[in-house]
N, CA, C and O atoms as CSV, one atom per row, in Angstrom:
chain,resi,resn,atom,element,x,y,z
A,1,UNK,N,N,-8.234,30.814,-9.642
A,1,UNK,CA,C,-7.333,29.741,-9.996
A,1,UNK,C,C,-7.661,28.512,-9.145
A,1,UNK,O,O,-7.830,28.613,-7.930
A,2,UNK,N,N,-7.747,27.365,-9.792
A,2,UNK,CA,C,-8.044,26.120,-9.087
A,2,UNK,C,C,-6.851,25.698,-8.242
A,2,UNK,O,O,-5.702,25.999,-8.562
A,3,UNK,N,N,-7.143,25.010,-7.182
A,3,UNK,CA,C,-6.095,24.545,-6.288
A,3,UNK,C,C,-5.298,23.414,-6.962
A,3,UNK,O,O,-5.872,22.510,-7.569
A,4,UNK,N,N,-3.980,23.486,-6.842
A,4,UNK,CA,C,-3.123,22.444,-7.399
A,4,UNK,C,C,-3.321,21.137,-6.646
A,4,UNK,O,O,-3.704,21.119,-5.477
A,5,UNK,N,N,-3.047,20.045,-7.351
A,5,UNK,CA,C,-3.088,18.724,-6.751
A,5,UNK,C,C,-1.732,18.066,-6.941
A,5,UNK,O,O,-0.969,18.438,-7.833
A,6,UNK,N,N,-1.440,17.097,-6.104
A,6,UNK,CA,C,-0.189,16.357,-6.221
A,6,UNK,C,C,-0.459,15.086,-7.010
A,6,UNK,O,O,-1.400,14.347,-6.719
A,7,UNK,N,N,0.377,14.841,-8.012
A,7,UNK,CA,C,0.262,13.632,-8.835
A,7,UNK,C,C,1.612,12.932,-8.855
A,7,UNK,O,O,2.657,13.576,-8.946
A,8,UNK,N,N,1.579,11.624,-8.768
A,8,UNK,CA,C,2.795,10.813,-8.813
A,8,UNK,C,C,2.916,10.192,-10.197
A,8,UNK,O,O,1.966,9.590,-10.697
A,9,UNK,N,N,4.077,10.338,-10.812
A,9,UNK,CA,C,4.310,9.692,-12.104
A,9,UNK,C,C,4.418,8.188,-11.882
A,9,UNK,O,O,4.549,7.724,-10.750
A,10,UNK,N,N,4.362,7.444,-12.962
A,10,UNK,CA,C,4.491,5.987,-12.885
A,10,UNK,C,C,5.829,5.615,-12.242
A,10,UNK,O,O,5.880,4.761,-11.356
A,11,UNK,N,N,6.903,6.254,-12.689
A,11,UNK,CA,C,8.239,5.977,-12.151
A,11,UNK,C,C,8.297,6.275,-10.640
A,11,UNK,O,O,8.854,5.491,-9.871
A,12,UNK,N,N,7.724,7.397,-10.229
A,12,UNK,CA,C,7.747,7.773,-8.822
A,12,UNK,C,C,6.955,6.768,-7.981
A,12,UNK,O,O,7.374,6.408,-6.881
A,13,UNK,N,N,5.822,6.324,-8.497
A,13,UNK,CA,C,5.032,5.319,-7.782
A,13,UNK,C,C,5.811,4.027,-7.601
A,13,UNK,O,O,5.792,3.430,-6.524
A,14,UNK,N,N,6.487,3.599,-8.641
A,14,UNK,CA,C,7.285,2.374,-8.554
A,14,UNK,C,C,8.379,2.532,-7.512
A,14,UNK,O,O,8.559,1.661,-6.661
A,15,UNK,N,N,9.111,3.642,-7.573
A,15,UNK,CA,C,10.186,3.887,-6.609
A,15,UNK,C,C,9.637,3.948,-5.186
A,15,UNK,O,O,10.212,3.359,-4.270
A,16,UNK,N,N,8.531,4.656,-5.003
A,16,UNK,CA,C,7.919,4.781,-3.686
A,16,UNK,C,C,7.584,3.401,-3.121
A,16,UNK,O,O,7.938,3.092,-1.983
A,17,UNK,N,N,6.907,2.578,-3.911
A,17,UNK,CA,C,6.501,1.273,-3.407
A,17,UNK,C,C,7.687,0.336,-3.208
A,17,UNK,O,O,7.645,-0.527,-2.331
A,18,UNK,N,N,8.735,0.486,-3.999
A,18,UNK,CA,C,9.955,-0.300,-3.765
A,18,UNK,C,C,10.560,0.053,-2.406
A,18,UNK,O,O,10.970,-0.832,-1.655
A,19,UNK,N,N,10.613,1.338,-2.099
A,19,UNK,CA,C,11.179,1.790,-0.828
A,19,UNK,C,C,10.319,1.310,0.337
A,19,UNK,O,O,10.840,0.763,1.308
A,20,UNK,N,N,9.007,1.510,0.245
A,20,UNK,CA,C,8.115,1.110,1.328
A,20,UNK,C,C,8.120,-0.401,1.518
A,20,UNK,O,O,8.089,-0.889,2.648
A,21,UNK,N,N,8.157,-1.137,0.422
A,21,UNK,CA,C,8.195,-2.595,0.488
A,21,UNK,C,C,9.511,-3.072,1.105
A,21,UNK,O,O,9.520,-4.017,1.894
A,22,UNK,N,N,10.613,-2.426,0.750
A,22,UNK,CA,C,11.914,-2.785,1.307
A,22,UNK,C,C,11.886,-2.716,2.834
A,22,UNK,O,O,12.315,-3.649,3.512
A,23,UNK,N,N,11.376,-1.601,3.368
A,23,UNK,CA,C,11.352,-1.449,4.823
A,23,UNK,C,C,10.351,-2.393,5.492
A,23,UNK,O,O,10.592,-2.867,6.601
A,24,UNK,N,N,9.241,-2.663,4.828
A,24,UNK,CA,C,8.274,-3.611,5.385
A,24,UNK,C,C,8.888,-5.009,5.486
A,24,UNK,O,O,8.700,-5.707,6.483
A,25,UNK,N,N,9.620,-5.409,4.448
A,25,UNK,CA,C,10.286,-6.715,4.464
A,25,UNK,C,C,11.426,-6.734,5.486
A,25,UNK,O,O,11.549,-7.674,6.270
A,26,UNK,N,N,12.242,-5.705,5.469
A,26,UNK,CA,C,13.402,-5.640,6.358
A,26,UNK,C,C,12.991,-5.668,7.829
A,26,UNK,O,O,13.596,-6.367,8.642
A,27,UNK,N,N,11.957,-4.899,8.157
A,27,UNK,CA,C,11.521,-4.774,9.544
A,27,UNK,C,C,10.456,-5.791,9.932
A,27,UNK,O,O,10.060,-5.864,11.095
A,28,UNK,N,N,9.992,-6.573,8.969
A,28,UNK,CA,C,8.901,-7.543,9.204
A,28,UNK,C,C,7.671,-6.847,9.787
A,28,UNK,O,O,6.908,-7.429,10.559
A,29,UNK,N,N,7.507,-5.599,9.397
A,29,UNK,CA,C,6.389,-4.792,9.864
A,29,UNK,C,C,6.239,-3.593,8.925
A,29,UNK,O,O,7.219,-3.107,8.360
A,30,UNK,N,N,5.014,-3.133,8.770
A,30,UNK,CA,C,4.769,-1.975,7.906
A,30,UNK,C,C,4.794,-0.655,8.671
A,30,UNK,O,O,4.538,0.399,8.089
A,31,UNK,N,N,5.094,-0.699,9.940
A,31,UNK,CA,C,5.047,0.508,10.783
A,31,UNK,C,C,5.937,1.616,10.247
A,31,UNK,O,O,5.476,2.742,10.059
A,32,UNK,N,N,7.212,1.312,9.998
A,32,UNK,CA,C,8.119,2.355,9.509
A,32,UNK,C,C,7.709,2.827,8.115
A,32,UNK,O,O,7.783,4.019,7.817
A,33,UNK,N,N,7.279,1.901,7.266
A,33,UNK,CA,C,6.842,2.273,5.916
A,33,UNK,C,C,5.685,3.261,5.977
A,33,UNK,O,O,5.650,4.226,5.214
A,34,UNK,N,N,4.752,3.027,6.868
A,34,UNK,CA,C,3.617,3.936,7.021
A,34,UNK,C,C,4.076,5.311,7.503
A,34,UNK,O,O,3.597,6.337,7.022
A,35,UNK,N,N,5.014,5.323,8.465
A,35,UNK,CA,C,5.551,6.602,8.961
A,35,UNK,C,C,6.252,7.377,7.848
A,35,UNK,O,O,6.075,8.587,7.710
A,36,UNK,N,N,7.048,6.661,7.060
A,36,UNK,CA,C,7.781,7.308,5.975
A,36,UNK,C,C,6.820,7.869,4.932
A,36,UNK,O,O,7.008,8.988,4.454
A,37,UNK,N,N,5.800,7.106,4.578
A,37,UNK,CA,C,4.809,7.567,3.605
A,37,UNK,C,C,4.091,8.817,4.122
A,37,UNK,O,O,3.879,9.767,3.368
A,38,UNK,N,N,3.723,8.817,5.390
A,38,UNK,CA,C,3.070,10.000,5.976
A,38,UNK,C,C,4.000,11.212,5.933
A,38,UNK,O,O,3.558,12.334,5.686
A,39,UNK,N,N,5.284,10.977,6.174
A,39,UNK,CA,C,6.280,12.063,6.130
A,39,UNK,C,C,6.367,12.637,4.706
A,39,UNK,O,O,6.395,13.853,4.521
A,40,UNK,N,N,6.410,11.745,3.703
A,40,UNK,CA,C,6.425,12.207,2.310
A,40,UNK,C,C,5.190,13.056,2.024
A,40,UNK,O,O,5.301,14.147,1.466
A,41,UNK,N,N,4.015,12.557,2.405
A,41,UNK,CA,C,2.773,13.289,2.140
A,41,UNK,C,C,2.759,14.645,2.841
A,41,UNK,O,O,2.327,15.644,2.266
A,42,UNK,N,N,3.236,14.673,4.085
A,42,UNK,CA,C,3.262,15.927,4.847
A,42,UNK,C,C,4.164,16.950,4.169
A,42,UNK,O,O,3.780,18.107,3.997
A,43,UNK,N,N,5.369,16.519,3.784
A,43,UNK,CA,C,6.307,17.435,3.135
A,43,UNK,C,C,5.783,17.886,1.772
A,43,UNK,O,O,5.937,19.051,1.404
A,44,UNK,N,N,5.171,16.977,1.028
A,44,UNK,CA,C,4.609,17.355,-0.277
A,44,UNK,C,C,3.455,18.335,-0.123
A,44,UNK,O,O,3.246,19.187,-0.986
A,45,UNK,N,N,2.706,18.221,0.966
A,45,UNK,CA,C,1.589,19.149,1.162
A,45,UNK,C,C,2.079,20.588,1.329
A,45,UNK,O,O,1.350,21.532,1.028
A,46,UNK,N,N,3.312,20.753,1.808
A,46,UNK,CA,C,3.886,22.096,1.912
A,46,UNK,C,C,4.041,22.743,0.537
A,46,UNK,O,O,3.969,23.964,0.398
A,47,UNK,N,N,4.254,21.900,-0.473
A,47,UNK,CA,C,4.437,22.422,-1.833
A,47,UNK,C,C,3.168,23.061,-2.377
A,47,UNK,O,O,3.233,23.920,-3.256
A,48,UNK,N,N,2.026,22.652,-1.866
A,48,UNK,CA,C,0.775,23.227,-2.344
A,48,UNK,C,C,0.701,24.717,-2.012
A,48,UNK,O,O,0.090,25.494,-2.746
A,49,UNK,N,N,1.325,25.108,-0.907
A,49,UNK,CA,C,1.336,26.526,-0.513
A,49,UNK,C,C,2.592,27.238,-0.990
A,49,UNK,O,O,2.549,28.421,-1.327
A,50,UNK,N,N,3.710,26.522,-1.021
A,50,UNK,CA,C,4.988,27.116,-1.413
A,50,UNK,C,C,5.707,26.187,-2.398
A,50,UNK,O,O,6.658,25.506,-2.014
A,51,UNK,N,N,5.275,26.152,-3.635
A,51,UNK,CA,C,5.827,25.190,-4.589
A,51,UNK,C,C,7.304,25.403,-4.940
A,51,UNK,O,O,7.932,24.512,-5.513
A,52,UNK,N,N,7.846,26.531,-4.614
A,52,UNK,CA,C,9.236,26.823,-4.977
A,52,UNK,C,C,10.237,26.496,-3.860
A,52,UNK,O,O,11.407,26.863,-3.969
A,53,UNK,N,N,9.808,25.815,-2.790
A,53,UNK,CA,C,10.728,25.575,-1.669
A,53,UNK,C,C,11.781,24.512,-1.967
A,53,UNK,O,O,12.795,24.439,-1.273
A,54,UNK,N,N,11.558,23.700,-2.977
A,54,UNK,CA,C,12.541,22.678,-3.314
A,54,UNK,C,C,13.777,23.281,-3.967
A,54,UNK,O,O,13.750,24.402,-4.475
A,55,UNK,N,N,14.841,22.525,-3.942
A,55,UNK,CA,C,16.107,22.953,-4.525
A,55,UNK,C,C,16.063,22.814,-6.045
A,55,UNK,O,O,15.564,21.815,-6.561
A,56,UNK,N,N,16.581,23.808,-6.762
A,56,UNK,CA,C,16.636,23.745,-8.216
A,56,UNK,C,C,17.571,22.619,-8.647
A,56,UNK,O,O,18.547,22.308,-7.965
A,57,UNK,N,N,17.255,22.017,-9.787
A,57,UNK,CA,C,18.106,20.973,-10.362
A,57,UNK,C,C,18.651,21.453,-11.701
A,57,UNK,O,O,18.393,22.582,-12.118
A,58,UNK,N,N,19.404,20.590,-12.367
A,58,UNK,CA,C,19.922,20.927,-13.700
A,58,UNK,C,C,18.810,21.004,-14.739
A,58,UNK,O,O,18.972,21.643,-15.778
A,59,UNK,N,N,17.680,20.354,-14.460
A,59,UNK,CA,C,16.525,20.442,-15.352
A,59,UNK,C,C,15.726,21.679,-14.959
A,59,UNK,O,O,15.343,21.834,-13.799
A,60,UNK,N,N,15.482,22.534,-15.900
A,60,UNK,CA,C,14.922,23.856,-15.604
A,60,UNK,C,C,13.624,23.830,-14.810
A,60,UNK,O,O,13.455,24.636,-13.895
A,61,UNK,N,N,12.711,22.934,-15.131
A,61,UNK,CA,C,11.404,22.948,-14.470
A,61,UNK,C,C,11.298,21.978,-13.295
A,61,UNK,O,O,10.229,21.857,-12.697
A,62,UNK,N,N,12.374,21.292,-12.956
A,62,UNK,CA,C,12.333,20.270,-11.901
A,62,UNK,C,C,13.086,20.749,-10.667
A,62,UNK,O,O,14.178,21.311,-10.758
A,63,UNK,N,N,12.472,20.509,-9.512
A,63,UNK,CA,C,13.078,20.836,-8.228
A,63,UNK,C,C,13.152,19.568,-7.381
A,63,UNK,O,O,12.489,18.575,-7.678
A,64,UNK,N,N,13.952,19.611,-6.339
A,64,UNK,CA,C,14.087,18.472,-5.444
A,64,UNK,C,C,13.731,18.856,-4.021
A,64,UNK,O,O,14.246,19.837,-3.484
A,65,UNK,N,N,12.851,18.079,-3.415
A,65,UNK,CA,C,12.441,18.296,-2.036
A,65,UNK,C,C,13.097,17.221,-1.178
A,65,UNK,O,O,12.855,16.030,-1.376
A,66,UNK,N,N,13.919,17.636,-0.231
A,66,UNK,CA,C,14.641,16.692,0.621
A,66,UNK,C,C,13.747,16.289,1.787
A,66,UNK,O,O,13.241,17.130,2.530
A,67,UNK,N,N,13.566,14.965,1.926
A,67,UNK,CA,C,12.785,14.399,3.023
A,67,UNK,C,C,13.621,13.267,3.617
A,67,UNK,O,O,13.770,12.202,3.019
A,68,UNK,N,N,14.156,13.522,4.796
A,68,UNK,CA,C,15.074,12.593,5.448
A,68,UNK,C,C,16.224,12.280,4.498
A,68,UNK,O,O,16.923,13.201,4.076
A,69,UNK,N,N,16.449,11.003,4.141
A,69,UNK,CA,C,17.554,10.685,3.239
A,69,UNK,C,C,17.084,10.478,1.796
A,69,UNK,O,O,17.738,9.790,1.013
A,70,UNK,N,N,15.954,11.074,1.461
A,70,UNK,CA,C,15.380,10.952,0.119
A,70,UNK,C,C,15.222,12.330,-0.511
A,70,UNK,O,O,15.120,13.346,0.177
A,71,UNK,N,N,15.205,12.331,-1.830
A,71,UNK,CA,C,14.872,13.542,-2.581
A,71,UNK,C,C,13.670,13.215,-3.449
A,71,UNK,O,O,13.691,12.252,-4.216
A,72,UNK,N,N,12.627,14.016,-3.324
A,72,UNK,CA,C,11.450,13.883,-4.177
A,72,UNK,C,C,11.599,14.910,-5.291
A,72,UNK,O,O,11.523,16.115,-5.050
A,73,UNK,N,N,11.809,14.431,-6.502
A,73,UNK,CA,C,11.961,15.336,-7.638
A,73,UNK,C,C,10.580,15.626,-8.203
A,73,UNK,O,O,9.813,14.713,-8.507
A,74,UNK,N,N,10.274,16.919,-8.339
A,74,UNK,CA,C,8.936,17.316,-8.759
A,74,UNK,C,C,8.984,18.488,-9.727
A,74,UNK,O,O,9.982,19.197,-9.849
A,75,UNK,N,N,7.858,18.656,-10.408
A,75,UNK,CA,C,7.677,19.749,-11.367
A,75,UNK,C,C,6.346,20.421,-11.051
A,75,UNK,O,O,5.360,19.752,-10.744
A,76,UNK,N,N,6.328,21.734,-11.129
A,76,UNK,CA,C,5.119,22.498,-10.834
A,76,UNK,C,C,4.497,22.978,-12.142
A,76,UNK,O,O,5.163,23.591,-12.977
A,77,UNK,N,N,3.212,22.689,-12.302
A,77,UNK,CA,C,2.452,23.229,-13.432
A,77,UNK,C,C,1.325,24.084,-12.852
A,77,UNK,O,O,1.178,24.179,-11.633
A,78,UNK,N,N,0.549,24.691,-13.707
A,78,UNK,CA,C,-0.543,25.541,-13.217
A,78,UNK,C,C,-1.625,24.732,-12.515
A,78,UNK,O,O,-2.357,25.276,-11.689
A,79,UNK,N,N,-1.742,23.446,-12.825
A,79,UNK,CA,C,-2.811,22.633,-12.255
A,79,UNK,C,C,-2.343,21.602,-11.238
A,79,UNK,O,O,-3.126,21.151,-10.401
A,80,UNK,N,N,-1.063,21.226,-11.307
A,80,UNK,CA,C,-0.607,20.175,-10.399
A,80,UNK,C,C,0.873,20.241,-10.107
A,80,UNK,O,O,1.638,20.958,-10.752
A,81,UNK,N,N,1.243,19.467,-9.111
A,81,UNK,CA,C,2.647,19.243,-8.779
A,81,UNK,C,C,2.901,17.772,-9.081
A,81,UNK,O,O,2.297,16.889,-8.471
A,82,UNK,N,N,3.788,17.522,-10.015
A,82,UNK,CA,C,4.047,16.158,-10.466
A,82,UNK,C,C,5.336,15.657,-9.833
A,82,UNK,O,O,6.406,16.224,-10.055
A,83,UNK,N,N,5.232,14.595,-9.048
A,83,UNK,CA,C,6.409,13.957,-8.475
A,83,UNK,C,C,6.938,12.994,-9.537
A,83,UNK,O,O,6.262,12.034,-9.909
A,84,UNK,N,N,8.150,13.260,-10.019
A,84,UNK,CA,C,8.724,12.453,-11.091
A,84,UNK,C,C,9.507,11.259,-10.590
A,84,UNK,O,O,9.521,10.206,-11.228
A,85,UNK,N,N,10.162,11.420,-9.444
A,85,UNK,CA,C,10.987,10.329,-8.942
A,85,UNK,C,C,11.270,10.511,-7.460
A,85,UNK,O,O,11.205,11.620,-6.929
A,86,UNK,N,N,11.584,9.402,-6.806
A,86,UNK,CA,C,12.024,9.411,-5.414
A,86,UNK,C,C,13.425,8.825,-5.429
A,86,UNK,O,O,13.638,7.721,-5.929
A,87,UNK,N,N,14.375,9.565,-4.882
A,87,UNK,CA,C,15.767,9.126,-4.916
A,87,UNK,C,C,16.295,8.933,-3.498
A,87,UNK,O,O,16.200,9.832,-2.662
A,88,UNK,N,N,16.845,7.766,-3.239
A,88,UNK,CA,C,17.499,7.482,-1.965
A,88,UNK,C,C,18.928,8.006,-2.079
A,88,UNK,O,O,19.700,7.523,-2.908
A,89,UNK,N,N,19.280,8.972,-1.268
A,89,UNK,CA,C,20.584,9.635,-1.362
A,89,UNK,C,C,21.755,8.721,-1.013
A,89,UNK,O,O,22.910,9.093,-1.223
A,90,UNK,N,N,21.477,7.541,-0.489
A,90,UNK,CA,C,22.543,6.601,-0.158
A,90,UNK,C,C,22.941,5.744,-1.347
A,90,UNK,O,O,23.844,4.915,-1.237
A,91,UNK,N,N,22.277,5.934,-2.484
A,91,UNK,CA,C,22.597,5.174,-3.688
A,91,UNK,C,C,23.679,5.878,-4.494
A,91,UNK,O,O,24.016,7.034,-4.239
A,92,UNK,N,N,24.214,5.159,-5.470
A,92,UNK,CA,C,25.234,5.706,-6.355
A,92,UNK,C,C,24.602,6.812,-7.210
A,92,UNK,O,O,23.654,6.539,-7.945
A,93,UNK,N,N,25.096,8.041,-7.134
A,93,UNK,CA,C,24.496,9.136,-7.900
A,93,UNK,C,C,24.600,8.949,-9.405
A,93,UNK,O,O,23.833,9.562,-10.148
A,94,UNK,N,N,25.515,8.130,-9.872
A,94,UNK,CA,C,25.632,7.873,-11.314
A,94,UNK,C,C,24.412,7.121,-11.847
A,94,UNK,O,O,24.152,7.144,-13.050
A,95,UNK,N,N,23.660,6.454,-10.964
A,95,UNK,CA,C,22.492,5.699,-11.377
A,95,UNK,C,C,21.201,6.533,-11.347
A,95,UNK,O,O,20.135,6.024,-11.694
A,96,UNK,N,N,21.284,7.786,-10.944
A,96,UNK,CA,C,20.096,8.613,-10.768
A,96,UNK,C,C,19.460,8.992,-12.101
A,96,UNK,O,O,20.133,9.435,-13.031
A,97,UNK,N,N,18.130,8.801,-12.165
A,97,UNK,CA,C,17.320,9.249,-13.298
A,97,UNK,C,C,16.141,10.003,-12.728
A,97,UNK,O,O,15.356,9.448,-11.960
A,98,UNK,N,N,16.012,11.250,-13.096
A,98,UNK,CA,C,14.935,12.077,-12.547
A,98,UNK,C,C,13.655,11.897,-13.341
A,98,UNK,O,O,12.583,11.697,-12.771
A,99,UNK,N,N,13.770,11.969,-14.637
A,99,UNK,CA,C,12.585,11.839,-15.487
A,99,UNK,C,C,12.756,10.652,-16.404
A,99,UNK,O,O,11.870,10.359,-17.207
């Protein structure tokens, strides 16, 4: 079996860059944004060995991986782990869209 790879959906990429850009602007430095991105990558790399560690969601094939105050919603297939969205838990949950 080939090794799974991590893929970011278009929506997840947009959310990720919005979050990283927000902190870069707020802090007038990219230092925290870089740290946060590394943290996301580190936590996602755990999924390559243990893809079921995330919390189950209402969507059958989607799980959520908690990283600090964010949830990375992902789906596991035979070939890849697809990150569908990044959710900041400090936002209004009524606005949440996973896929």
